Every structure is written in C-alpha cells, then in structure tokens.
Jmol script that loads the backbone (N, CA, C; Angstrom):
load data "model"
ATOM      1  N   MET A   1      46.733  70.125 387.887  1.00  0.00           N
ATOM      2  CA  MET A   1      46.294  71.466 387.938  1.00  0.00           C
ATOM      3  C   MET A   1      46.671  73.481 387.482  1.00  0.00           C
ATOM      4  N   THR A   2      47.541  72.272 386.595  1.00  0.00           N
ATOM      5  CA  THR A   2      48.029  73.715 386.000  1.00  0.00           C
ATOM      6  C   THR A   2      46.617  75.403 385.993  1.00  0.00           C
ATOM      7  N   GLN A   3      47.303  75.621 386.047  1.00  0.00           N
ATOM      8  CA  GLN A   3      46.968  77.260 385.650  1.00  0.00           C
ATOM      9  C   GLN A   3      47.334  78.254 385.086  1.00  0.00           C
ATOM     10  N   VAL A   4      48.586  78.385 384.522  1.00  0.00           N
ATOM     11  CA  VAL A   4      49.491  78.950 383.361  1.00  0.00           C
ATOM     12  C   VAL A   4      49.990  78.345 383.000  1.00  0.00           C
ATOM     13  N   THR A   5      50.057  78.220 381.332  1.00  0.00           N
ATOM     14  CA  THR A   5      51.155  77.817 380.702  1.00  0.00           C
ATOM     15  C   THR A   5      52.069  79.129 380.032  1.00  0.00           C
ATOM     16  N   VAL A   6      53.323  78.955 380.239  1.00  0.00           N
ATOM     17  CA  VAL A   6      54.399  80.154 380.362  1.00  0.00           C
ATOM     18  C   VAL A   6      55.752  79.318 379.231  1.00  0.00           C
ATOM     19  N   TRP A   7      55.719  79.797 378.121  1.00  0.00           N
ATOM     20  CA  TRP A   7      56.108  79.604 377.279  1.00  0.00           C
ATOM     21  C   TRP A   7      58.012  80.431 377.042  1.00  0.00           C
ATOM     22  N   HIS A   8      58.816  80.249 377.701  1.00  0.00           N
ATOM     23  CA  HIS A   8      60.391  80.828 377.195  1.00  0.00           C
ATOM     24  C   HIS A   8      61.237  80.670 376.134  1.00  0.00           C
ATOM     25  N   ASP A   9      62.470  81.060 376.742  1.00  0.00           N
ATOM     26  CA  ASP A   9      63.307  80.921 375.499  1.00  0.00           C
ATOM     27  C   ASP A   9      64.145  79.553 376.397  1.00  0.00           C
ATOM     28  N   GLY A  10      64.498  79.009 376.485  1.00  0.00           N
ATOM     29  CA  GLY A  10      65.301  77.878 377.350  1.00  0.00           C
ATOM     30  C   GLY A  10      66.861  78.375 376.522  1.00  0.00           C
ATOM     31  N   ALA A  11      67.029  78.261 375.301  1.00  0.00           N
ATOM     32  CA  ALA A  11      68.215  78.881 375.512  1.00  0.00           C
ATOM     33  C   ALA A  11      69.281  79.966 375.998  1.00  0.00           C
ATOM     34  N   CYS A  12      68.173  80.639 376.707  1.00  0.00           N
ATOM     35  CA  CYS A  12      68.596  82.308 376.725  1.00  0.00           C
ATOM     36  C   CYS A  12      69.303  82.231 378.472  1.00  0.00           C
ATOM     37  N   PRO A  13      70.545  82.332 378.514  1.00  0.00           N
ATOM     38  CA  PRO A  13      70.568  82.008 379.645  1.00  0.00           C
ATOM     39  C   PRO A  13      69.832  82.399 381.100  1.00  0.00           C
ATOM     40  N   LEU A  14      69.600  84.209 380.821  1.00  0.00           N
ATOM     41  CA  LEU A  14      68.394  85.033 381.847  1.00  0.00           C
ATOM     42  C   LEU A  14      67.570  84.730 381.807  1.00  0.00           C
ATOM     43  N   CYS A  15      66.734  83.815 380.646  1.00  0.00           N
ATOM     44  CA  CYS A  15      65.420  83.097 380.981  1.00  0.00           C
ATOM     45  C   CYS A  15      65.181  82.505 381.718  1.00  0.00           C
ATOM     46  N   ARG A  16      66.865  80.997 381.833  1.00  0.00           N
ATOM     47  CA  ARG A  16      66.649  80.215 382.653  1.00  0.00           C
ATOM     48  C   ARG A  16      66.785  79.714 383.818  1.00  0.00           C
ATOM     49  N   ARG A  17      67.534  81.878 383.958  1.00  0.00           N
ATOM     50  CA  ARG A  17      67.446  81.486 385.270  1.00  0.00           C
ATOM     51  C   ARG A  17      65.999  82.082 385.819  1.00  0.00           C
ATOM     52  N   GLU A  18      65.899  82.681 385.312  1.00  0.00           N
ATOM     53  CA  GLU A  18      64.197  83.800 385.651  1.00  0.00           C
ATOM     54  C   GLU A  18      63.035  82.576 385.892  1.00  0.00           C
ATOM     55  N   ILE A  19      63.044  81.370 384.805  1.00  0.00           N
ATOM     56  CA  ILE A  19      62.492  80.316 384.787  1.00  0.00           C
ATOM     57  C   ILE A  19      62.699  79.277 386.033  1.00  0.00           C
ATOM     58  N   ALA A  20      64.044  79.011 386.709  1.00  0.00           N
ATOM     59  CA  ALA A  20      64.221  78.248 387.591  1.00  0.00           C
ATOM     60  C   ALA A  20      63.826  79.306 388.773  1.00  0.00           C
ATOM     61  N   LEU A  21      63.537  80.569 389.335  1.00  0.00           N
ATOM     62  CA  LEU A  21      63.306  80.870 390.095  1.00  0.00           C
ATOM     63  C   LEU A  21      61.886  80.537 390.132  1.00  0.00           C
ATOM     64  N   MET A  22      60.845  80.918 389.139  1.00  0.00           N
ATOM     65  CA  MET A  22      59.485  81.333 389.790  1.00  0.00           C
ATOM     66  C   MET A  22      58.945  79.394 389.683  1.00  0.00           C
ATOM     67  N   ARG A  23      60.174  78.170 389.218  1.00  0.00           N
ATOM     68  CA  ARG A  23      59.639  76.607 389.148  1.00  0.00           C
ATOM     69  C   ARG A  23      60.070  76.652 390.746  1.00  0.00           C
ATOM     70  N   ARG A  24      60.984  77.011 391.399  1.00  0.00           N
ATOM     71  CA  ARG A  24      61.376  77.008 392.927  1.00  0.00           C
ATOM     72  C   ARG A  24      60.013  77.748 393.537  1.00  0.00           C
ATOM     73  N   LEU A  25      58.922  79.124 393.032  1.00  0.00           N
ATOM     74  CA  LEU A  25      58.442  79.767 393.627  1.00  0.00           C
ATOM     75  C   LEU A  25      57.336  79.039 393.781  1.00  0.00           C
ATOM     76  N   ASP A  26      57.339  78.635 392.750  1.00  0.00           N
ATOM     77  CA  ASP A  26      55.869  77.536 391.980  1.00  0.00           C
ATOM     78  C   ASP A  26      55.673  76.437 393.078  1.00  0.00           C
ATOM     79  N   THR A  27      55.465  76.781 393.808  1.00  0.00           N
ATOM     80  CA  THR A  27      54.898  74.797 394.818  1.00  0.00           C
ATOM     81  C   THR A  27      53.811  74.361 394.937  1.00  0.00           C
ATOM     82  N   ARG A  28      52.968  74.915 394.072  1.00  0.00           N
ATOM     83  CA  ARG A  28      51.488  74.218 394.074  1.00  0.00           C
ATOM     84  C   ARG A  28      51.734  73.314 392.355  1.00  0.00           C
ATOM     85  N   GLY A  29      53.031  74.021 391.183  1.00  0.00           N
ATOM     86  CA  GLY A  29      53.083  73.250 390.331  1.00  0.00           C
ATOM     87  C   GLY A  29      51.407  73.890 389.537  1.00  0.00           C
ATOM     88  N   ALA A  30      51.452  74.930 389.554  1.00  0.00           N
ATOM     89  CA  ALA A  30      50.249  75.422 388.901  1.00  0.00           C
ATOM     90  C   ALA A  30      50.522  76.459 387.866  1.00  0.00           C
ATOM     91  N   ILE A  31      52.214  75.673 386.848  1.00  0.00           N
ATOM     92  CA  ILE A  31      52.381  76.639 386.029  1.00  0.00           C
ATOM     93  C   ILE A  31      53.229  75.713 384.792  1.00  0.00           C
ATOM     94  N   ALA A  32      52.439  75.289 384.027  1.00  0.00           N
ATOM     95  CA  ALA A  32      53.466  74.297 383.077  1.00  0.00           C
ATOM     96  C   ALA A  32      53.792  74.623 382.214  1.00  0.00           C
ATOM     97  N   PHE A  33      55.842  74.900 382.357  1.00  0.00           N
ATOM     98  CA  PHE A  33      57.344  75.662 381.645  1.00  0.00           C
ATOM     99  C   PHE A  33      57.789  74.941 379.937  1.00  0.00           C
ATOM    100  N   VAL A  34      57.481  75.974 378.918  1.00  0.00           N
ATOM    101  CA  VAL A  34      57.256  74.994 377.767  1.00  0.00           C
ATOM    102  C   VAL A  34      58.711  75.872 376.772  1.00  0.00           C
ATOM    103  N   ASP A  35      59.606  75.418 376.838  1.00  0.00           N
ATOM    104  CA  ASP A  35      60.807  76.226 375.899  1.00  0.00           C
ATOM    105  C   ASP A  35      60.398  75.500 375.071  1.00  0.00           C
ATOM    106  N   ALA A  36      60.207  77.104 374.459  1.00  0.00           N
ATOM    107  CA  ALA A  36      60.124  77.413 372.779  1.00  0.00           C
ATOM    108  C   ALA A  36      60.443  76.914 371.938  1.00  0.00           C
ATOM    109  N   ASN A  37      61.923  76.362 371.932  1.00  0.00           N
ATOM    110  CA  ASN A  37      62.807  75.743 371.342  1.00  0.00           C
ATOM    111  C   ASN A  37      62.679  75.007 371.404  1.00  0.00           C
ATOM    112  N   GLY A  38      61.821  74.188 372.336  1.00  0.00           N
ATOM    113  CA  GLY A  38      62.088  72.617 371.983  1.00  0.00           C
ATOM    114  C   GLY A  38      60.566  72.137 370.803  1.00  0.00           C
ATOM    115  N   SER A  39      60.462  70.794 370.900  1.00  0.00           N
ATOM    116  CA  SER A  39      59.461  70.564 369.938  1.00  0.00           C
ATOM    117  C   SER A  39      58.456  70.702 370.659  1.00  0.00           C
ATOM    118  N   GLY A  40      58.473  71.521 371.518  1.00  0.00           N
ATOM    119  CA  GLY A  40      56.530  71.277 371.512  1.00  0.00           C
ATOM    120  C   GLY A  40      55.891  72.071 370.824  1.00  0.00           C
ATOM    121  N   THR A  41      54.201  72.209 370.954  1.00  0.00           N
ATOM    122  CA  THR A  41      53.184  73.189 369.915  1.00  0.00           C
ATOM    123  C   THR A  41      53.403  74.578 370.576  1.00  0.00           C
ATOM    124  N   CYS A  42      53.878  75.530 369.756  1.00  0.00           N
ATOM    125  CA  CYS A  42      54.106  77.377 370.406  1.00  0.00           C
ATOM    126  C   CYS A  42      52.615  77.676 369.760  1.00  0.00           C
ATOM    127  N   PRO A  43      51.384  78.457 370.060  1.00  0.00           N
ATOM    128  CA  PRO A  43      50.753  78.790 369.030  1.00  0.00           C
ATOM    129  C   PRO A  43      50.692  79.986 368.403  1.00  0.00           C
ATOM    130  N   LEU A  44      52.530  80.392 368.149  1.00  0.00           N
ATOM    131  CA  LEU A  44      52.838  81.629 367.182  1.00  0.00           C
ATOM    132  C   LEU A  44      53.686  80.885 366.837  1.00  0.00           C
ATOM    133  N   ASP A  45      54.169  81.402 365.892  1.00  0.00           N
ATOM    134  CA  ASP A  45      55.447  81.699 365.244  1.00  0.00           C
ATOM    135  C   ASP A  45      56.987  80.792 365.992  1.00  0.00           C
ATOM    136  N   ARG A  46      57.048  80.807 366.145  1.00  0.00           N
ATOM    137  CA  ARG A  46      58.538  80.114 367.189  1.00  0.00           C
ATOM    138  C   ARG A  46      59.685  81.475 367.214  1.00  0.00           C
ATOM    139  N   THR A  47      59.795  82.026 366.286  1.00  0.00           N
ATOM    140  CA  THR A  47      60.705  83.356 365.624  1.00  0.00           C
ATOM    141  C   THR A  47      59.597  84.876 367.176  1.00  0.00           C
ATOM    142  N   ASP A  48      58.673  84.626 367.617  1.00  0.00           N
ATOM    143  CA  ASP A  48      57.583  85.581 367.849  1.00  0.00           C
ATOM    144  C   ASP A  48      57.636  85.274 368.896  1.00  0.00           C
ATOM    145  N   MET A  49      57.912  83.880 369.322  1.00  0.00           N
ATOM    146  CA  MET A  49      57.496  83.300 370.613  1.00  0.00           C
ATOM    147  C   MET A  49      59.379  83.551 371.734  1.00  0.00           C
ATOM    148  N   LEU A  50      60.026  83.750 371.013  1.00  0.00           N
ATOM    149  CA  LEU A  50      61.701  83.508 372.000  1.00  0.00           C
ATOM    150  C   LEU A  50      61.617  85.115 371.861  1.00  0.00           C
ATOM    151  N   ALA A  51      60.846  85.918 371.076  1.00  0.00           N
ATOM    152  CA  ALA A  51      61.003  86.937 371.481  1.00  0.00           C
ATOM    153  C   ALA A  51      60.729  88.004 372.336  1.00  0.00           C
ATOM    154  N   ARG A  52      59.959  87.411 372.852  1.00  0.00           N
ATOM    155  CA  ARG A  52      59.324  87.876 374.075  1.00  0.00           C
ATOM    156  C   ARG A  52      58.301  86.416 374.981  1.00  0.00           C
ATOM    157  N   LEU A  53      58.681  87.132 376.511  1.00  0.00           N
ATOM    158  CA  LEU A  53      57.627  86.152 377.462  1.00  0.00           C
ATOM    159  C   LEU A  53      56.470  85.756 376.408  1.00  0.00           C
ATOM    160  N   HIS A  54      56.031  84.821 376.393  1.00  0.00           N
ATOM    161  CA  HIS A  54      54.696  84.430 376.351  1.00  0.00           C
ATOM    162  C   HIS A  54      53.529  83.567 377.350  1.00  0.00           C
ATOM    163  N   ALA A  55      52.328  83.644 377.311  1.00  0.00           N
ATOM    164  CA  ALA A  55      51.617  82.994 378.594  1.00  0.00           C
ATOM    165  C   ALA A  55      50.544  82.591 378.142  1.00  0.00           C
ATOM    166  N   ARG A  56      49.263  81.612 379.156  1.00  0.00           N
ATOM    167  CA  ARG A  56      47.654  82.064 378.665  1.00  0.00           C
ATOM    168  C   ARG A  56      47.417  81.181 380.035  1.00  0.00           C
ATOM    169  N   GLU A  57      46.319  81.993 380.561  1.00  0.00           N
ATOM    170  CA  GLU A  57      46.003  81.684 381.876  1.00  0.00           C
ATOM    171  C   GLU A  57      44.875  80.559 381.215  1.00  0.00           C
ATOM    172  N   ALA A  58      44.623  79.885 381.764  1.00  0.00           N
ATOM    173  CA  ALA A  58      43.816  78.370 381.604  1.00  0.00           C
ATOM    174  C   ALA A  58      43.478  78.587 380.139  1.00  0.00           C
ATOM    175  N   ASP A  59      42.231  78.911 379.384  1.00  0.00           N
ATOM    176  CA  ASP A  59      41.578  78.970 378.707  1.00  0.00           C
ATOM    177  C   ASP A  59      41.879  80.295 377.890  1.00  0.00           C
ATOM    178  N   GLY A  60      42.316  81.537 378.957  1.00  0.00           N
ATOM    179  CA  GLY A  60      42.443  82.611 378.064  1.00  0.00           C
ATOM    180  C   GLY A  60      43.264  83.341 377.178  1.00  0.00           C
ATOM    181  N   PRO A  61      42.793  84.081 376.908  1.00  0.00           N
ATOM    182  CA  PRO A  61      43.561  84.352 375.409  1.00  0.00           C
ATOM    183  C   PRO A  61      45.075  84.888 375.686  1.00  0.00           C
ATOM    184  N   LEU A  62      45.956  84.085 374.880  1.00  0.00           N
ATOM    185  CA  LEU A  62      47.568  84.621 374.798  1.00  0.00           C
ATOM    186  C   LEU A  62      48.173  85.464 375.173  1.00  0.00           C
ATOM    187  N   LEU A  63      48.823  86.003 376.638  1.00  0.00           N
ATOM    188  CA  LEU A  63      49.514  86.938 376.293  1.00  0.00           C
ATOM    189  C   LEU A  63      51.047  86.610 376.485  1.00  0.00           C
ATOM    190  N   SER A  64      51.616  88.298 376.133  1.00  0.00           N
ATOM    191  CA  SER A  64      52.576  88.594 375.883  1.00  0.00           C
ATOM    192  C   SER A  64      53.229  89.766 377.752  1.00  0.00           C
ATOM    193  N   GLY A  65      54.729  89.411 377.419  1.00  0.00           N
ATOM    194  CA  GLY A  65      55.280  90.569 378.104  1.00  0.00           C
ATOM    195  C   GLY A  65      55.081  91.016 379.437  1.00  0.00           C
ATOM    196  N   ALA A  66      55.052  92.127 379.495  1.00  0.00           N
ATOM    197  CA  ALA A  66      54.976  92.496 381.101  1.00  0.00           C
ATOM    198  C   ALA A  66      53.409  91.549 381.751  1.00  0.00           C
ATOM    199  N   ALA A  67      51.933  91.355 380.396  1.00  0.00           N
ATOM    200  CA  ALA A  67      50.512  90.679 381.072  1.00  0.00           C
ATOM    201  C   ALA A  67      50.998  89.586 381.127  1.00  0.00           C
ATOM    202  N   ALA A  68      52.319  88.799 380.567  1.00  0.00           N
ATOM    203  CA  ALA A  68      52.660  87.038 380.362  1.00  0.00           C
ATOM    204  C   ALA A  68      53.401  87.378 382.327  1.00  0.00           C
ATOM    205  N   PHE A  69      53.975  88.465 382.166  1.00  0.00           N
ATOM    206  CA  PHE A  69      54.469  87.832 383.597  1.00  0.00           C
ATOM    207  C   PHE A  69      53.322  87.999 384.769  1.00  0.00           C
ATOM    208  N   ALA A  70      53.398  88.811 384.841  1.00  0.00           N
ATOM    209  CA  ALA A  70      51.668  89.157 385.939  1.00  0.00           C
ATOM    210  C   ALA A  70      50.295  87.877 385.844  1.00  0.00           C
ATOM    211  N   ALA A  71      50.116  86.949 384.781  1.00  0.00           N
ATOM    212  CA  ALA A  71      49.880  85.670 384.296  1.00  0.00           C
ATOM    213  C   ALA A  71      50.321  85.326 385.245  1.00  0.00           C
ATOM    214  N   MET A  72      52.257  84.600 384.682  1.00  0.00           N
ATOM    215  CA  MET A  72      52.094  83.643 386.028  1.00  0.00           C
ATOM    216  C   MET A  72      52.993  84.284 387.270  1.00  0.00           C
ATOM    217  N   TRP A  73      52.451  85.095 388.112  1.00  0.00           N
ATOM    218  CA  TRP A  73      52.620  86.225 389.446  1.00  0.00           C
ATOM    219  C   TRP A  73      51.344  85.302 390.125  1.00  0.00           C
ATOM    220  N   ARG A  74      50.611  85.722 388.954  1.00  0.00           N
ATOM    221  CA  ARG A  74      49.302  85.335 389.993  1.00  0.00           C
ATOM    222  C   ARG A  74      49.413  84.148 390.327  1.00  0.00           C
ATOM    223  N   ALA A  75      49.922  82.836 389.188  1.00  0.00           N
ATOM    224  CA  ALA A  75      50.112  82.063 389.750  1.00  0.00           C
ATOM    225  C   ALA A  75      50.011  81.310 390.766  1.00  0.00           C
ATOM    226  N   ILE A  76      51.663  82.228 391.706  1.00  0.00           N
ATOM    227  CA  ILE A  76      52.644  81.901 392.431  1.00  0.00           C
ATOM    228  C   ILE A  76      51.854  82.962 393.389  1.00  0.00           C
ATOM    229  N   PRO A  77      51.594  82.429 395.310  1.00  0.00           N
ATOM    230  CA  PRO A  77      51.006  82.674 395.645  1.00  0.00           C
ATOM    231  C   PRO A  77      51.600  84.483 396.382  1.00  0.00           C
ATOM    232  N   MET A  78      52.971  83.761 396.379  1.00  0.00           N
ATOM    233  CA  MET A  78      53.852  85.008 397.183  1.00  0.00           C
ATOM    234  C   MET A  78      54.087  86.112 395.650  1.00  0.00           C
ATOM    235  N   LEU A  79      53.766  86.306 395.161  1.00  0.00           N
ATOM    236  CA  LEU A  79      53.929  86.386 393.926  1.00  0.00           C
ATOM    237  C   LEU A  79      52.279  87.575 393.320  1.00  0.00           C
ATOM    238  N   ARG A  80      51.565  86.490 393.919  1.00  0.00           N
ATOM    239  CA  ARG A  80      50.099  87.224 393.415  1.00  0.00           C
ATOM    240  C   ARG A  80      49.269  88.460 393.585  1.00  0.00           C
ATOM    241  N   PRO A  81      50.059  88.990 394.711  1.00  0.00           N
ATOM    242  CA  PRO A  81      49.533  90.425 394.766  1.00  0.00           C
ATOM    243  C   PRO A  81      50.357  91.473 393.483  1.00  0.00           C
ATOM    244  N   LEU A  82      51.351  91.171 393.403  1.00  0.00           N
ATOM    245  CA  LEU A  82      52.319  92.473 392.066  1.00  0.00           C
ATOM    246  C   LEU A  82      51.301  91.158 390.912  1.00  0.00           C
ATOM    247  N   GLY A  83      50.909  89.943 390.830  1.00  0.00           N
ATOM    248  CA  GLY A  83      50.226  90.049 389.530  1.00  0.00           C
ATOM    249  C   GLY A  83      48.760  91.051 389.520  1.00  0.00           C
ATOM    250  N   GLU A  84      48.322  90.909 390.432  1.00  0.00           N
ATOM    251  CA  GLU A  84      47.062  91.404 390.735  1.00  0.00           C
ATOM    252  C   GLU A  84      46.984  92.944 389.980  1.00  0.00           C
ATOM    253  N   ALA A  85      48.348  93.142 390.773  1.00  0.00           N
ATOM    254  CA  ALA A  85      47.913  95.148 390.892  1.00  0.00           C
ATOM    255  C   ALA A  85      48.055  95.171 388.948  1.00  0.00           C
ATOM    256  N   ALA A  86      48.646  94.333 388.725  1.00  0.00           N
ATOM    257  CA  ALA A  86      48.925  94.581 386.915  1.00  0.00           C
ATOM    258  C   ALA A  86      47.723  94.165 386.668  1.00  0.00           C
ATOM    259  N   ARG A  87      47.005  94.523 387.474  1.00  0.00           N
ATOM    260  CA  ARG A  87      45.200  93.466 386.087  1.00  0.00           C
ATOM    261  C   ARG A  87      44.907  95.444 385.866  1.00  0.00           C
ATOM    262  N   ASN A  88      45.497  96.068 386.879  1.00  0.00           N
ATOM    263  CA  ASN A  88      45.435  97.611 386.255  1.00  0.00           C
ATOM    264  C   ASN A  88      45.589  98.200 385.381  1.00  0.00           C
ATOM    265  N   ARG A  89      44.969  99.087 384.077  1.00  0.00           N
ATOM    266  CA  ARG A  89      45.369  99.070 382.940  1.00  0.00           C
ATOM    267  C   ARG A  89      47.022 100.364 383.549  1.00  0.00           C
ATOM    268  N   LEU A  90      46.917 101.263 384.056  1.00  0.00           N
ATOM    269  CA  LEU A  90      47.713 101.837 384.300  1.00  0.00           C
ATOM    270  C   LEU A  90      49.484 101.495 384.726  1.00  0.00           C
ATOM    271  N   VAL A  91      48.820 100.670 386.277  1.00  0.00           N
ATOM    272  CA  VAL A  91      50.233  99.575 386.786  1.00  0.00           C
ATOM    273  C   VAL A  91      50.617  98.308 385.631  1.00  0.00           C
ATOM    274  N   LEU A  92      49.746  98.141 384.497  1.00  0.00           N
ATOM    275  CA  LEU A  92      50.063  96.956 383.942  1.00  0.00           C
ATOM    276  C   LEU A  92      50.754  98.065 381.976  1.00  0.00           C
ATOM    277  N   SER A  93      50.645  99.126 382.258  1.00  0.00           N
ATOM    278  CA  SER A  93      51.686 100.082 380.997  1.00  0.00           C
ATOM    279  C   SER A  93      52.991 100.072 381.751  1.00  0.00           C
ATOM    280  N   VAL A  94      52.780 100.560 383.041  1.00  0.00           N
ATOM    281  CA  VAL A  94      53.927 101.108 383.404  1.00  0.00           C
ATOM    282  C   VAL A  94      55.221  99.858 383.181  1.00  0.00           C
ATOM    283  N   LEU A  95      54.988  98.446 383.707  1.00  0.00           N
ATOM    284  CA  LEU A  95      55.503  97.396 383.750  1.00  0.00           C
ATOM    285  C   LEU A  95      55.822  96.863 382.457  1.00  0.00           C
ATOM    286  N   GLU A  96      54.635  97.517 381.647  1.00  0.00           N
ATOM    287  CA  GLU A  96      55.047  96.726 379.180  1.00  0.00           C
ATOM    288  C   GLU A  96      56.162  97.989 379.433  1.00  0.00           C
ATOM    289  N   ARG A  97      56.174  98.959 379.715  1.00  0.00           N
ATOM    290  CA  ARG A  97      57.407  99.971 379.093  1.00  0.00           C
ATOM    291  C   ARG A  97      58.554  99.112 379.428  1.00  0.00           C
ATOM    292  N   LEU A  98      58.475  98.476 381.345  1.00  0.00           N
ATOM    293  CA  LEU A  98      59.540  98.833 382.256  1.00  0.00           C
ATOM    294  C   LEU A  98      60.165  97.120 380.917  1.00  0.00           C
ATOM    295  N   TYR A  99      59.030  97.054 380.507  1.00  0.00           N
ATOM    296  CA  TYR A  99      59.871  95.115 379.856  1.00  0.00           C
ATOM    297  C   TYR A  99      60.746  95.820 378.845  1.00  0.00           C
ATOM    298  N   LEU A 100      59.933  96.725 377.948  1.00  0.00           N
ATOM    299  CA  LEU A 100      60.286  97.336 376.187  1.00  0.00           C
ATOM    300  C   LEU A 100      62.065  97.595 376.393  1.00  0.00           C
ATOM    301  N   ARG A 101      62.044  98.046 378.213  1.00  0.00           N
ATOM    302  CA  ARG A 101      64.018  98.532 378.491  1.00  0.00           C
ATOM    303  C   ARG A 101      64.312  97.588 378.747  1.00  0.00           C
ATOM    304  N   PHE A 102      63.467  96.671 378.855  1.00  0.00           N
ATOM    305  CA  PHE A 102      64.588  95.256 379.488  1.00  0.00           C
ATOM    306  C   PHE A 102      65.047  95.056 378.114  1.00  0.00           C
ATOM    307  N   LEU A 103      64.505  94.511 377.010  1.00  0.00           N
ATOM    308  CA  LEU A 103      64.214  93.830 375.538  1.00  0.00           C
ATOM    309  C   LEU A 103      65.134  94.610 375.138  1.00  0.00           C
ATOM    310  N   ARG A 104      66.218  95.627 375.241  1.00  0.00           N
ATOM    311  CA  ARG A 104      66.196  96.241 374.012  1.00  0.00           C
ATOM    312  C   ARG A 104      68.094  95.774 375.068  1.00  0.00           C
ATOM    313  N   ILE A 105      67.837  96.139 376.800  1.00  0.00           N
ATOM    314  CA  ILE A 105      69.218  95.291 377.290  1.00  0.00           C
ATOM    315  C   ILE A 105      69.713  94.082 377.219  1.00  0.00           C
ATOM    316  N   ARG A 106      68.524  92.570 377.360  1.00  0.00           N
ATOM    317  CA  ARG A 106      68.848  91.674 377.133  1.00  0.00           C
ATOM    318  C   ARG A 106      69.622  91.060 376.110  1.00  0.00           C
ATOM    319  N   PRO A 107      70.199  91.086 374.769  1.00  0.00           N
ATOM    320  CA  PRO A 107      70.884  90.755 374.317  1.00  0.00           C
ATOM    321  C   PRO A 107      72.413  90.956 375.119  1.00  0.00           C
ATOM    322  N   ARG A 108      73.106  92.138 375.557  1.00  0.00           N
ATOM    323  CA  ARG A 108      74.211  92.789 376.452  1.00  0.00           C
ATOM    324  C   ARG A 108      74.384  91.547 377.409  1.00  0.00           C
ATOM    325  N   LEU A 109      72.910  91.959 377.940  1.00  0.00           N
ATOM    326  CA  LEU A 109      72.497  90.442 379.568  1.00  0.00           C
ATOM    327  C   LEU A 109      73.108  89.171 379.170  1.00  0.00           C
ATOM    328  N   GLN A 110      71.980  89.177 377.725  1.00  0.00           N
ATOM    329  CA  GLN A 110      72.647  87.778 377.849  1.00  0.00           C
ATOM    330  C   GLN A 110      73.886  86.954 377.511  1.00  0.00           C
ATOM    331  N   ARG A 111      74.612  87.988 376.532  1.00  0.00           N
ATOM    332  CA  ARG A 111      76.119  87.885 376.553  1.00  0.00           C
ATOM    333  C   ARG A 111      76.780  87.945 377.753  1.00  0.00           C
ATOM    334  N   TYR A 112      76.697  88.669 378.642  1.00  0.00           N
ATOM    335  CA  TYR A 112      77.384  88.588 379.885  1.00  0.00           C
ATOM    336  C   TYR A 112      77.131  87.087 380.798  1.00  0.00           C
ATOM    337  N   LEU A 113      76.464  86.879 380.278  1.00  0.00           N
ATOM    338  CA  LEU A 113      75.575  85.078 381.388  1.00  0.00           C
ATOM    339  C   LEU A 113      75.791  83.621 380.454  1.00  0.00           C
ATOM    340  N   SER A 114      76.339  84.410 379.256  1.00  0.00           N
ATOM    341  CA  SER A 114      76.805  83.311 378.954  1.00  0.00           C
ATOM    342  C   SER A 114      78.202  83.170 378.919  1.00  0.00           C
ATOM    343  N   ARG A 115      79.098  83.904 379.059  1.00  0.00           N
ATOM    344  CA  ARG A 115      80.837  84.315 379.235  1.00  0.00           C
ATOM    345  C   ARG A 115      81.263  83.669 380.729  1.00  0.00           C
ATOM    346  N   ARG A 116      79.821  83.708 380.974  1.00  0.00           N
ATOM    347  CA  ARG A 116      80.266  83.764 383.009  1.00  0.00           C
ATOM    348  C   ARG A 116      79.794  81.928 383.189  1.00  0.00           C
ATOM    349  N   GLU A 117      78.625  81.576 382.000  1.00  0.00           N
ATOM    350  CA  GLU A 117      79.051  79.651 381.850  1.00  0.00           C
ATOM    351  C   GLU A 117      79.762  79.508 381.774  1.00  0.00           C
ATOM    352  N   ALA A 118      79.976  79.722 380.532  1.00  0.00           N
ATOM    353  CA  ALA A 118      81.114  79.133 380.394  1.00  0.00           C
ATOM    354  C   ALA A 118      82.559  79.046 380.948  1.00  0.00           C
ATOM    355  N   ARG A 119      82.612  80.410 381.301  1.00  0.00           N
ATOM    356  CA  ARG A 119      84.086  80.577 382.619  1.00  0.00           C
ATOM    357  C   ARG A 119      84.085  79.257 383.323  1.00  0.00           C
ATOM    358  N   ALA A 120      82.809  78.495 384.409  1.00  0.00           N
ATOM    359  CA  ALA A 120      82.748  78.137 384.897  1.00  0.00           C
ATOM    360  C   ALA A 120      82.977  76.665 384.873  1.00  0.00           C
TER     361      ALA A 120
END
end "model"
wireframe off; spacefill off
backbone 0.3
color backbone group
C-alpha cells in the first residue's frame, strides 16, 4: 500500500528524529522510508540525495525539499491538510524558503544533537 517513497539521511540525528516521528504518524504504512546512506538504490547521486529530503509519490516525479515534505504529509491523514495546502504554488514557495533557511542551520543542529546523543 506504499504511496510515497522518502529518501532520508539515516546518519543525521536530526533526520532520524524527524523520520521516527513520521513513522509513528504513518499508521497506514503508506510511506516507504529509505536511508540514502544504505545499500538501497537512489534515483540520484547519493551526495545529492543526502543534501535535501527527497520523495516520490506513486509513479510521480522525484520531489525534493519542501515539495518532498508535502508529499510525505499528504500520505499521513493528520498532516494531509498541510500537504494539500502545499499544492498551492504560493504556499509551496513559502515552505521552500523556510526549508532553505533550515538547511543553513542544519549542520549546527546536527552537531548539537550528536553531542547530546553521545552524552546519553
């Protein structure tokens, strides 16, 4: 019943937390989560796959960034309204700008979470 495939960075502590939350919310098993660091196949160069979140709905095009998050949200009933709202170009544009800002601070967040995990 997989509707969406999501490629993520399984080595990233921030990504692992996000994917763990999405797995809990995906009670219907509609999302196949693929660690782009693993031995599975990636539709792009592995470095490109790790730089941004990527997803594909059914046999649709490969999506990245905010569009990939929106595809994932559409597969989760609780988050579906947000994912549907992102079909609007203006909404998706705002979400993409926010995602790009997040990518700038992602390395610092990763270091912070890595240090916390090491202490635990």
